[in-house]
N, C-alpha and C positions, 0 to 999 in steps of 0.2 A: 198378916196374910198373906205372898207374894208369890205368883207364879203366871206361868202363862190361862192358866183360867183366873187368877184375879189377880186386877190391875188393878187396880179400887187406888195404891198409893202414885201408880204414877202422876195425875195430875199436878197436887198438891206436896206430898211426902217427899219424894223423889227428885225434883226439883230443888226443895226445902234442906235435903243431906246435902249437896252436888255443892249449894252454896256454900255451908255452915262448913266443906269438906268433911264430914261425917258419912259413915258407913250401918248395910242394914244387915245384921243378918237375915234373911227372908227367914219364918214358921209358913211348916207346910209348900217348902218346895219344888218337891211336887205331887200336889194334890190326894194327900192324903194314897197317894201309889198308882190316880188314873193318868198320871203323866207318866208315867216307867212304862206304856203297851200289856201289861199281862189282865188288864180288865177288857171286853171285846162289847160292843151294845147286845141286846140279844141274848150273849154268853152267859149260861152258868157263871159268877162269881169263885173264882177259886180259895179250896178249902181251905182254910185256916189265912187265907189275905183280911185286912185290914179291914174292907171293907166291908168285907160281907158277914161282920158278926159287930160288927160299928153302925145297928141302923140310923142314926142320926147321922152321922156322917157321911154313910149312904144314901141318903132322899136328898142331902146335901148339893153331894158330887155328880153322879149318879142322874144327869137332868140332860134332857134332850142337849139344847145350845152345849151342851158338854160336851157333848158325844159330838152331836155335828163339830165342833171345835178341833178335841180329840183326832174325827178321825183325816179334819182335812192337816194337820197339822205331822199326823205320822206319813201323807202323801208326801209333805213336801219333804219330810226327813227322807223317804226313803231314795229319793231320787234325784236324789245329793248322798248314795249311801252311807245314808247314820239311822239308830233307829230314834224314836221318840223319845225314849231316857236320854239321852246325847244331844237331843234340841232342849228340851227342859231345863238340864243345867247346863249348856254354852250361851243357853240366851239367856240367866242369870248375871254370867259370870263376863259374860258382854259388856256390861252393866257399870259402870264406873261407880253406883252408890253401894254395889251389891259388897261385901266386905268379904265374906265367904260364903259360900253353901254346905251344911248341912243334911245332906240326906239320910235316914235310917234304914238299917241294913239287918236282915235278919242269919243270912246266908254269908260264906264269906264270898262270892260269885257276886252275892250287891255288892260290896265294897269295893271289888275290881270293876264291874263294869258303872259302878259310881268315877272312879276315876277316871278310865278310859273316860266316860262322857264329857270332861276339861279337857280335851284334847283339838276339840273342831269346835275352833277359830272363824268363827260369824262376819260375813263383809255386813258392810254397810248396807246396801242391794239384798244381803238376808234379812237381816232385820227389819224393815220398810214391810218389805211379802212376810214376814208375822206379823207386825203393827194392824197390815192386814185381814190375816186369817183368819185375830184372834179378835176383831171386833167385833163386837156385839149388838 
């Protein structure tokens, strides 16, 4: 698993992949939908959304720490005219070890959103700020 909310691979795996010239296709790049912006702290889970019927995943992802991080990231993206989904995908694509981002979609508009998300080219300064915002 690798996303803005799950960065354990940063310490050892990502440097090893880079040194070996290998790529990664991350599992759960949108943290089971939490990085799409469709979930809001304190609001009912959207009907039919993955975390509304996957109780174990909901317990794992819908934590206070994740909510706080998501809210910081939403503010960061909005201040730059983007949304959380665009940030999550752009952050992954910026990383040289990430070969591709495969994000699930259940509706055509989600496919379009995922494709548009690749259009934000983050700067080095933005990446450093994201590191600060996601440090836990």
